[in-house]
N, C-alpha and C positions, 0 to 999 in steps of 0.2 A: 414832252421831252426833256426839258430844263428840269422840271420838278422831278423826274425819275432820275436824271443826273446828280442832281443836289442831295437826294435820298442817299446816294452812293457816295456823298462826300466830295464830288467834282464840282468845281467852279466853271461857270459859264460865262465867257467872256464876249459880248457883242463887239463889232467893228463896223465901221463906217465903210461903205463901199460906194465910190463915186461911179455917176452913170457911165461915164465913158468907158470905165473898166469893162463894162458889158461887151465892148467891141473886142474884147481881148479874153478867149476862153481862158479859163483856169487863171485868171489874174486873181482871183479872189484869194488865193493862197498867198499872194504878196502883202494883200492887205492884213490877212490872218497872222503875219509875221508879227505884229505886233506883241503877240502873246508872250515872245521872249523877252520882252520888257517888263511883264507883268511877274515873270517868274525870277527876274534877276535878284540875287542877293536870298532867294528863297530856296532855290535848287541849283544843285552843281550842274546836274546834266538835263537837257531836255529832249525826249522823244517827238519828234514831229511826224506824224501820220495823217495820210489822207482819210476822210471819212469812211471810203471803201475798202478800209483795212480790216480784217479779222485776224485777233490775236489768238493763235492758238497753243502756245505753250509760254513758259515764262520768258519775258525778252531780256533777263539779268544777262545773258551771253552776248547782248549787243552793247553792253556798258562798254566806254571808250577807257582804254589803258590811261595811265597818268602822263602819257606824252602823245596822247591823241587829243585833238580838237575836233574833229569831224569823224562820223561814221557815214558811210552812204552805201547806195545800191547804184550801179550803173542804170542808165537807161534800158527798158525792156529791150527796144530795137533801134537800130540807127535812125530811122525817120529823118528829123532835120538834124540830125547830127553831122559830124564831119568826119568823113575817113580819115584815117591816119596816113596812110599810104598815097593820099591825093592832097594837092594843095587846098588851104582853107579857103572857102568861096567868099564871094562879096558879103554876104551876110557874117558869117563868123568872125573875118576881118574886123567888121565894122564892131561886131561885140567886144572884141579883143580890145580894140583901140578905145572904145568907150568905157570899159571897165579898167583899164590901164592893166591888162592881163600879160605878164611878161612871157614872152616866147620860151623861156627857158624852163617855164612851169608846166609847160605841156607835156603829157605822157601819154603812151597808150592805154586804154581802158578797152575792157571787151564788152560788148553787149549781152545782157542775160540769156536772151533767146538765140540770136543768131550766130554770136560769138564772133561777132565783125570787130576788127580793131578802129576805136575811133580816138578822135581827141576828149579830153575830159567832157563828160556829158552826163551828170549824175540825176537820177529821178528825183522829181521836187516832191515827191509823195513818201519820202522815207529818209529822215536824216536825224542822226543822234548827234547835238551840237552843245556846246558849253556856253550857255547864256551870257557868261562874261566876256567872252570873246566877240559878241556881238555880229556873228555871221549873219543870222536872217535880219536884224536890222539893216546891216550894209546891203544886202540883196534886196531889201525894200525900196532904200533910198536911190540904189543904183536904178533899178527898172524905172523908177519915176523920173528920173534924168534922162533915161535913153529911149523909152519906148514910143515917144512921139516925135523925135527928131527927124527932122526930112530926110536923112540918110535911110532910116528905116521905115518911114512912110513909104518911100518909093521901093525898096523892097518887097513891101507886104504886097506890092501889086503884082510882083513878079511870082511869087510864091505863097499860095495859101497856107502852107505850113509855118510860116516865119511869125505872122500874128498869133497864132494859138499858141507856138514853142517859145515865143521871144522870152518870156518869163523864164522857162527853165534854162535856156542858152544865157540869160543875165546871170542866173544863180551859179552856173559854171564859170563864166567869166568873173564874177565878185569873188567866189571861193578861191580861185586860183591867184586873185590879186591882192587877196588878205592874209592868207596863211601859207605857210610851205607845203609843197605836197607831202612832205614827210611826217606832217601832223595829221594827215587824212588816212583813214582806215577803211577798207573795203569790207562791208558786213558780209556776214556768211550767206551763201546763195539761197538759203531756204528762208532768208528774210526777204519781206516785199515781193513775194513771188507772185506772177501774174496768173492767175488760175485761167482767165479768158484766153491765153497764149499756150495752154498747156500741149496742147495737139502740136504746136510749132516748134517746139524745142528740140533739139538734136536729143536722140533717144539716150544717149549716154548721161546727159544732164537733166533728164525730166525726172521731176519727182514721181516716186513711187505712187504716193498716197497723200491726201491731205493732213493726215497726222503726223507726217515729217517735217511739217513746215513749223516755222516759228510765226512769221505773219505772212497772210497772202492778201492779194489785191483781188477783186472780183469786179470792179466797175459797174457791172449792172446788179440789180436787186440780187442779193444772196439766194439761191433756187432751194428754199427750204421746204417746198412742196414736191419737188423732183430731186432731192439729194441722192436716191439710189442710182439714177442715170446721168448724174453730174457728169461734167468734162472731167474731172479729177476724182479717184475713187475715194471713199471715206470709210475707216473701219471704225470698230468701237473701241473705247467708249465715245468717241468723238463722234459718232454717227448718231448715237441716242442723243447726245447733248445738242445736236443740230437740230433733229426731228421735234425735240420737246420744245 
């Protein structure tokens, strides 16, 4: 795979993963955040996408305006998120304390699928950042400062979701402690669209077909051998491209 990527002009940047991080699903993202330092001074904008992302259209429309430092998509579903109409629980209160998140920075955000109002909880698999602002590096530092604190160790025992999503919660807390919410922009809903949750969308917000999306997430191996009966319809010419 590296040879194929290099043939396309891509740079492959290995990173070190601590053994203890294996106890925290998705923590590899935090280690991979070092890529921000590699592009510093070389690129003004960094598209950060999980490897289970399919780019379907030119992502130029996701580029941030001059007054925006972060483009984001909300979490797909509430899951470990914090409902805006309820007091922050012990986990999120600990996140805000550890990250130095000011209370006035919190604002209502709507999950992609359920349309539930939550405190800011962005999806860690789709971000558009300005490397010069150091947002990903700040996230990495903060995660490694807090994830093994005794407070969090006790919380992990109470809810199995917490060690899984502590990295994403730390991202939200760090972002709000680092930049003003006015410098954040919610990306179009057809970016980072979760194909695997297509049937759970409210009908009014459900994508018509794969062709309408800018990028999608599929989590499982993309179903190239059963694309005609996939969860999300695919039309030509995209259907032929996927089949090929």
